[in-house]
C-alpha positions as CSV (number, residue, x, y, z in Angstrom):
1,M,96.9,105.7,-44.3
2,T,97.5,102.9,-41.9
3,N,95.5,102.3,-38.8
4,K,97.3,102.5,-35.5
5,R,97.4,99.4,-33.5
6,D,99.4,97.8,-30.7
7,L,102.1,95.8,-32.5
8,S,102.4,92.9,-30.0
9,A,100.2,90.9,-32.3
10,L,102.8,90.8,-35.1
11,D,104.5,87.6,-34.5
12,P,106.7,85.0,-35.8
13,P,110.2,85.8,-37.0
14,V,110.7,85.7,-40.8
15,D,112.9,83.1,-42.5
16,T,115.4,85.4,-44.2
17,E,117.0,82.5,-46.1
18,R,114.0,81.7,-48.3
19,Q,114.7,81.5,-52.0
20,G,112.7,83.9,-54.3
21,K,110.8,82.8,-57.3
22,R,111.0,84.3,-60.8
23,R,108.2,86.1,-62.6
24,H,107.0,85.5,-66.0
25,V,105.3,88.2,-68.1
26,T,103.1,87.4,-71.0
27,A,101.4,90.3,-72.9
28,D,98.3,89.6,-74.9
29,S,98.7,86.6,-77.2
30,S,102.4,86.8,-77.6
31,D,104.9,84.5,-76.0
32,R,107.1,87.3,-74.7
33,K,108.4,86.7,-71.2
34,L,110.1,89.0,-68.9
35,E,111.9,87.6,-65.8
36,L,112.9,89.3,-62.6
37,A,114.2,87.4,-59.7
38,F,112.4,87.9,-56.4
39,P,114.8,89.6,-54.1
40,S,117.2,87.5,-52.1
41,T,117.3,88.5,-48.4
42,S,120.5,86.7,-47.7
43,Q,122.9,88.7,-45.6
44,T,125.7,87.9,-48.1
45,S,123.9,89.6,-50.9
46,Q,125.9,92.3,-52.5
47,S,124.1,95.1,-54.4
48,K,124.7,98.7,-55.1
49,P,122.5,100.8,-52.7
50,V,119.5,102.5,-54.3
51,P,119.5,106.2,-53.2
52,F,116.5,107.5,-51.3
53,Q,116.1,111.2,-51.0
54,Q,115.5,112.8,-47.6
55,P,111.7,113.6,-47.5
56,V,110.8,117.3,-47.6
57,S,107.5,118.6,-46.2
58,L,105.2,120.1,-48.7
59,I,101.9,120.7,-46.8
60,T,100.0,119.6,-43.7
61,F,96.3,119.2,-43.1
62,S,93.8,118.1,-40.4
63,Y,90.8,115.9,-40.2
64,T,88.1,117.2,-37.8
65,P,85.8,114.9,-35.7
66,S,83.2,115.1,-38.5
67,R,86.0,113.9,-40.9
68,K,86.2,117.2,-42.7
69,L,89.5,118.0,-44.2
70,E,91.0,121.4,-43.4
71,F,94.3,122.9,-44.5
72,N,95.4,123.9,-41.0
73,N,97.1,122.4,-38.0
74,S,94.1,122.1,-35.7
75,A,94.7,118.4,-35.1
76,L,98.4,118.8,-34.4
77,R,99.6,117.5,-31.0
78,Y,102.7,118.2,-29.0
79,Y,104.7,115.5,-27.4
80,V,104.9,115.3,-23.6
81,N,106.2,112.5,-21.4
82,P,103.4,110.2,-20.3
83,P,102.8,109.6,-16.6
84,R,104.5,106.6,-14.9
85,N,102.5,103.4,-15.0
86,A,99.8,105.1,-17.2
87,N,96.7,102.9,-17.7
88,L,96.4,102.3,-21.4
89,R,92.9,101.0,-21.0
90,H,91.6,104.4,-19.7
91,G,88.8,105.8,-21.9
92,Y,88.2,102.6,-23.8
93,E,84.5,102.7,-23.3
94,R,84.4,106.2,-24.8
95,W,86.5,105.4,-27.8
96,I,85.1,106.9,-31.1
97,K,86.4,104.5,-33.7
98,R,86.3,105.5,-37.3
99,P,84.7,102.7,-39.3
100,E,86.9,100.7,-41.6
101,E,86.8,102.0,-45.2
102,K,88.3,101.6,-48.6
103,G,91.8,102.8,-49.0
104,R,90.9,106.1,-50.8
105,I,93.5,108.6,-51.6
106,D,91.0,111.5,-51.9
107,G,92.6,113.5,-49.0
108,L,96.1,113.2,-50.5
109,L,94.7,114.2,-53.9
110,R,93.1,117.3,-52.4
111,A,96.5,118.3,-50.9
112,T,98.2,117.6,-54.3
113,S,95.6,119.7,-56.1
114,K,96.2,122.6,-53.7
115,L,99.9,122.4,-54.1
116,R,99.6,122.4,-57.9
117,N,97.2,125.4,-57.8
118,D,99.3,127.3,-55.4
119,M,102.3,126.8,-57.7
120,N,100.3,128.0,-60.7
121,A,99.5,131.2,-58.8
122,G,103.2,131.9,-58.2
123,A,106.3,131.6,-60.2
124,S,106.4,127.8,-60.3
125,K,104.5,125.8,-62.8
126,G,102.2,123.4,-61.0
127,V,101.5,121.4,-64.1
128,D,105.1,120.7,-64.8
129,W,105.6,119.7,-61.1
130,I,102.9,117.1,-61.0
131,R,104.1,115.7,-64.3
132,S,107.5,115.2,-62.8
133,I,106.0,113.0,-60.0
134,G,106.2,109.2,-60.7
135,V,104.2,108.0,-57.7
136,V,101.4,109.4,-55.5
137,S,100.6,107.2,-52.5
138,W,99.8,107.0,-48.8
139,R,102.7,106.1,-46.6
140,G,101.0,102.8,-45.6
141,V,100.9,101.5,-49.2
142,M,104.6,102.4,-49.7
143,T,105.5,100.6,-46.4
144,K,103.8,97.4,-47.7
145,I,105.6,97.6,-51.0
146,L,109.1,98.2,-49.6
147,T,108.9,95.7,-46.7
148,A,107.6,92.9,-49.0
149,P,110.9,91.0,-49.2
150,Y,110.7,90.3,-45.5
151,E,106.9,89.7,-45.3
152,D,106.1,86.1,-44.6
153,R,102.5,86.3,-43.4
154,D,100.3,88.9,-44.8
155,S,99.3,89.3,-48.5
156,W,98.0,92.5,-49.9
157,E,96.3,94.0,-52.9
158,M,96.5,97.4,-54.5
159,N,94.8,99.3,-57.3
160,V,97.0,101.4,-59.6
161,M,96.2,104.0,-62.3
162,A,98.7,105.8,-64.5
163,I,97.8,109.3,-65.7
164,D,100.0,111.8,-67.5
165,G,103.1,109.8,-66.4
166,T,102.1,109.6,-62.7
167,M,101.1,106.3,-61.0
168,Y,98.4,106.6,-58.3
169,F,98.1,103.8,-55.7
170,E,95.3,102.9,-53.4
171,E,95.1,99.9,-51.1
172,H,92.4,97.5,-52.3
173,L,90.0,96.3,-49.6
174,S,87.1,94.1,-50.7
175,D,83.7,94.4,-48.9
176,A,84.5,91.0,-47.2
177,K,87.9,92.3,-46.1
178,L,86.3,95.4,-44.6
179,V,83.8,93.4,-42.7
180,E,86.6,91.1,-41.4
181,K,88.7,94.1,-40.3
182,E,85.7,95.7,-38.6
183,D,84.7,92.5,-36.8
184,M,87.7,92.3,-34.4
185,A,87.7,90.0,-31.5
186,P,87.3,91.9,-28.2
187,H,90.9,91.1,-27.2
188,H,92.3,92.4,-30.4
189,R,90.1,95.4,-30.3
190,L,91.5,96.3,-26.9
191,Q,95.0,95.7,-28.0
192,S,94.4,98.1,-30.9
193,Y,93.1,100.7,-28.5
194,Y,96.3,100.6,-26.4
195,G,98.2,102.3,-29.2
196,Y,95.7,105.1,-29.5
197,S,95.6,105.5,-25.7
198,F,99.4,105.9,-25.7
199,E,99.1,108.7,-28.2
200,S,96.6,110.5,-25.9
201,W,98.9,110.1,-22.9
202,C,101.8,111.5,-24.9
203,G,99.9,114.3,-26.7
204,S,99.0,117.8,-25.6
205,S,97.4,120.9,-27.2
206,K,100.4,123.0,-25.9
207,P,104.1,122.4,-26.1
208,E,105.8,120.9,-23.0
209,M,102.6,121.2,-21.0
210,P,100.7,118.0,-20.2
211,E,96.9,118.3,-20.2
212,N,94.9,118.6,-17.0
213,L,91.4,118.0,-18.1
214,E,88.5,118.2,-15.6
215,G,87.3,114.8,-14.4
216,Q,90.3,113.0,-16.0
217,P,93.6,111.7,-14.6
218,P,96.5,114.2,-14.9
219,G,98.2,113.9,-18.3
220,W,95.3,112.3,-20.2
221,G,95.2,114.2,-23.5
222,G,91.5,113.6,-24.2
223,D,89.3,110.7,-25.2
224,V,90.3,108.9,-28.4
225,D,88.5,109.8,-31.7
226,T,90.2,108.2,-34.6
227,N,88.3,110.5,-37.0
228,V,90.8,113.2,-36.0
229,Q,94.1,113.1,-37.7
230,W,97.0,115.4,-38.5
231,C,98.7,114.6,-41.8
232,S,101.8,115.6,-43.6
233,V,102.5,115.3,-47.4
234,V,106.2,115.1,-48.4
235,K,108.2,114.8,-51.6
236,T,111.0,112.3,-51.9
237,K,112.7,110.2,-54.5
238,L,113.6,106.5,-54.8
239,G,116.2,105.9,-57.4
240,D,114.9,108.0,-60.4
241,T,111.3,107.9,-59.3
242,R,110.0,111.1,-57.7
243,M,107.2,110.5,-55.1
244,V,104.6,112.4,-53.2
245,I,103.7,110.5,-50.0
246,G,101.1,111.4,-47.4
247,G,100.6,110.0,-43.9
248,E,99.4,110.7,-40.4
249,V,101.9,112.2,-37.9
250,D,101.3,111.5,-34.2
251,C,102.9,114.7,-32.7
252,V,105.8,117.1,-32.9
253,R,108.6,118.2,-30.5
254,N,108.2,121.7,-29.1
255,A,107.1,124.3,-31.7
256,F,106.3,123.1,-35.2
257,T,108.6,124.8,-37.7
258,G,107.1,123.2,-40.8
259,Q,109.9,120.7,-41.1
260,T,109.9,116.9,-40.9
261,S,112.6,117.2,-38.2
262,D,109.9,118.1,-35.7
263,F,107.9,114.9,-36.2
264,V,107.6,112.2,-33.6
265,E,106.1,108.7,-34.2
266,L,104.5,106.8,-31.3
267,K,104.3,103.0,-30.9
268,T,103.4,100.5,-28.3
269,S,104.6,97.0,-27.8
270,I,104.5,94.4,-25.1
271,A,107.4,94.5,-22.7
272,I,110.4,92.4,-23.7
273,R,110.6,89.4,-21.3
274,G,113.2,87.2,-23.0
275,P,115.1,86.3,-26.3
276,Q,111.9,85.4,-28.2
277,D,110.2,88.7,-27.4
278,E,113.4,90.5,-28.4
279,A,113.6,88.7,-31.7
280,R,109.9,89.6,-32.4
281,F,110.5,93.2,-31.5
282,E,113.5,93.4,-33.8
283,K,111.3,92.2,-36.6
284,K,108.7,94.8,-35.9
285,L,111.4,97.4,-36.1
286,L,111.4,96.9,-39.9
287,K,107.9,98.5,-40.2
288,F,108.7,101.0,-37.5
289,Y,111.6,102.1,-39.5
290,F,109.9,102.5,-42.9
291,Q,106.7,104.1,-41.5
292,S,108.9,106.8,-40.1
293,F,111.6,107.0,-42.7
294,L,109.2,107.5,-45.6
295,L,107.8,110.7,-44.0
296,G,111.1,111.9,-42.6
297,V,110.2,111.3,-39.0
298,P,113.5,111.4,-37.1
299,E,112.5,109.6,-33.9
300,I,110.1,106.9,-32.6
301,I,109.0,106.7,-29.0
302,V,107.9,103.2,-28.0
303,G,105.8,102.5,-24.9
304,F,106.4,99.1,-23.5
305,R,103.4,97.7,-21.7
306,T,102.2,94.8,-19.6
307,P,99.7,92.3,-21.1
308,S,96.9,94.1,-19.1
309,G,97.7,97.5,-20.6
310,Q,99.8,99.2,-18.0
311,L,102.7,101.3,-19.3
312,N,106.0,100.1,-18.0
313,T,108.7,102.1,-19.7
314,I,109.2,104.3,-22.8
315,Q,112.2,104.2,-25.0
316,L,113.3,106.6,-27.8
317,F,114.7,105.2,-31.0
318,K,116.4,107.4,-33.6
319,T,115.0,106.3,-37.0
320,A,118.3,106.5,-38.9
321,Q,120.0,104.2,-36.3
322,I,117.4,101.4,-36.3
323,P,119.0,99.3,-39.1
324,R,122.2,99.1,-37.1
325,M,120.4,97.7,-34.1
326,V,119.4,94.5,-36.0
327,R,122.5,94.2,-38.2
328,G,124.2,90.8,-37.7
329,K,121.3,89.3,-35.8
330,P,119.8,85.9,-36.8
331,N,116.7,87.5,-38.2
332,A,118.2,90.8,-39.4
333,W,116.7,92.8,-42.2
334,D,118.5,95.2,-44.5
335,P,116.8,98.4,-45.8
336,T,119.1,98.3,-48.9
337,T,117.3,95.1,-49.9
338,C,114.0,96.8,-49.6
339,F,115.0,99.9,-51.6
340,A,116.4,97.7,-54.4
341,W,113.2,95.7,-54.5
342,G,111.2,99.0,-54.5
343,Q,113.1,100.2,-57.5
344,Q,112.6,96.9,-59.3
345,F,108.9,97.0,-58.4
346,F,108.2,100.5,-59.8
347,A,110.3,99.9,-62.9
348,F,108.3,96.7,-63.5
349,L,105.0,98.5,-63.1
350,K,106.1,101.3,-65.5
351,S,106.9,98.7,-68.1
352,V,103.5,97.0,-67.7
353,I,101.1,99.9,-67.4
354,H,102.8,102.3,-69.8
355,P,102.6,100.3,-73.0
356,S,102.2,103.4,-75.1
357,A,102.7,107.2,-74.6
358,E,99.4,108.2,-76.1
359,P,95.8,106.8,-75.9
360,I,94.7,105.0,-79.0
361,A,91.0,104.7,-80.0
362,E,90.1,101.4,-81.6
363,Q,87.5,101.0,-84.4
364,Q,84.8,98.3,-83.7
365,G,82.6,98.0,-86.8
366,N,80.9,101.3,-87.4
367,V,81.4,102.4,-83.8
368,T,84.5,104.2,-82.6
369,S,85.2,103.1,-79.1
370,A,85.4,105.5,-76.3
371,L,88.5,105.8,-74.0
372,R,88.8,105.2,-70.3
373,P,91.8,105.0,-68.0
374,Q,93.0,101.5,-67.1
375,V,92.8,100.3,-63.6
376,W,95.3,97.6,-62.5
377,R,95.2,95.2,-59.6
378,V,98.5,94.4,-57.9
379,K,98.6,91.4,-55.7
380,F,101.4,90.3,-53.3
381,E,101.7,86.8,-51.9
382,P,104.4,86.1,-49.3
383,R,107.3,84.0,-50.6
384,V,105.7,84.0,-54.0
385,G,105.8,87.5,-55.4
386,V,103.6,90.0,-57.2
387,S,101.0,89.6,-60.0
388,V,99.5,92.4,-62.0
389,S,96.1,92.2,-63.7
390,L,94.1,94.6,-65.8
391,L,90.6,95.1,-64.5
392,G,87.5,94.9,-66.6
393,D,84.2,96.7,-65.9
394,A,83.2,94.3,-63.1
395,G,86.4,94.9,-61.2
396,V,86.3,98.7,-61.7
397,S,82.6,98.9,-60.6
398,E,83.5,97.0,-57.4
399,I,86.2,99.6,-56.7
400,Q,83.9,102.6,-57.3
401,A,81.2,101.2,-55.1
402,G,78.5,103.5,-56.6
403,E,80.6,106.6,-56.0
404,D,81.2,109.3,-58.6
405,R,84.7,108.2,-59.7
406,V,86.8,107.6,-62.8
407,G,88.6,104.4,-62.0
408,F,89.2,104.9,-58.3
409,L,90.0,108.6,-58.7
410,P,87.3,111.1,-57.6
411,R,85.7,112.7,-60.7
412,W,86.6,116.2,-59.5
413,Y,90.3,115.2,-59.6
414,W,90.0,113.5,-63.0
415,D,88.3,116.6,-64.4
416,E,91.1,118.8,-63.0
417,V,93.7,116.5,-64.7
418,Q,91.9,116.8,-68.0
419,T,91.8,120.6,-67.7
420,Y,95.4,121.2,-66.9
421,S,96.8,118.5,-69.1
422,G,94.8,119.3,-72.3
423,Q,95.7,116.2,-74.3
424,I,96.7,114.0,-71.3
425,S,99.0,111.1,-71.8
426,V,97.0,108.5,-69.9
427,T,97.1,104.7,-70.1
428,T,93.7,103.8,-71.4
429,Q,91.7,100.9,-72.6
430,A,89.2,101.1,-75.4
431,F,85.6,99.8,-74.9
432,D,82.4,99.6,-76.8
433,P,79.7,101.6,-74.9
434,T,77.1,99.5,-76.6
435,H,78.5,96.2,-75.3
436,G,75.9,94.6,-73.0
437,K,78.2,93.5,-70.2
438,G,80.5,96.5,-70.5
439,E,83.5,94.2,-70.7
440,A,86.7,95.6,-72.3
441,P,87.6,93.7,-75.5
442,G,89.5,90.6,-74.8
443,T,88.5,90.3,-71.1
444,S,87.0,87.2,-69.7
445,S,83.5,87.8,-68.5
446,A,84.1,85.3,-65.7
447,Q,87.2,87.0,-64.4
448,G,86.7,90.6,-65.5
449,M,90.4,90.7,-66.4
450,S,92.3,90.5,-69.7
451,R,95.9,90.2,-69.0
452,E,98.1,89.1,-66.1
453,W,101.8,89.5,-65.3
454,Q,103.7,87.7,-62.7
455,I,106.8,88.6,-60.7
């Protein structure tokens, strides 16, 4: 899941005329090369739109203040109009901020496991259902992937595992990156808080009834605790790839019917003061759009604020209409370009991390090597493209961080997969358990990686 933050810090407009580079793929010691042009963002580009299926809600769950996951709607909030000129700095000193942490998908896996088990208890076959899913990911990861053609500033890294035909994604954050994210400058920390504060001003425990808490200004929904979240898990489809995506939902309109049509996304941004601010805001709308579109959120309410954190105005944007707002503008973006790139990206990964349908044990002398799932590192660099590398033991150990995991998946989930799949079709690598460094055969002990592909 992505952290909420005030989006005024996302600046300069992207150069949409940049030329893409081509990727070269070399497998093992062969000279085989695969090429795929990095997507052109030219407005004159003509391509057949890649279909994206309307997301359908599967299940919701809540995180409590103690960060306990519960399959209920205890953390659900109802949208109410915020007071005029609300102070977005209110409650800042009492903010309970959840520490930065690795991009684990454990909560999403618990929801997926529950769905599968519930299907097995009824008429549906949960095993067949999960085998039909091509991708399991948090919404934030999918947003990064799909908006990559227009990203000109921020690089990203992800870890990927393929089990029984399903690719699991988690955002990779090194210890150094976590420290950097945690050590925000005071000004940036306050700006980040404005987004959470806006959610509190717009959220209530009852439909159409602003909170009136003792000792607090009218309409304040309660002090911010970012441990508390209400999340939705949806199913959707990009091209021929079925997906299960999870993410936080800010609030709902009126009574919650269990449908994504009730969802509301909340954002803040600095008030538009001129053409430059307008251009920057239109660029931000790209991520606004995908963050909502991927979960089926039909509307986004943006609170425009002063630099000092006073709420000026609010404006409602219909998610489906946002692309039309930027069409024909100097720095316009096109979601069809993003969907086409997404289809290419996932097809490329499938070709790389599914080299064979069944795991194969290798014989090393008199020792038959054990099998383990492969973990892949996907790196994106703006204006360059994507590289994919197979991690060795050192890289996998860094991901696990001393936790009981198989790759980056929690062991309980891995054990479930083994149980329901029997002979699972899992992309694996063979290794010699007696090897001193624990390196996979062919990996470089200096790099901990054996192969690299470039887009």
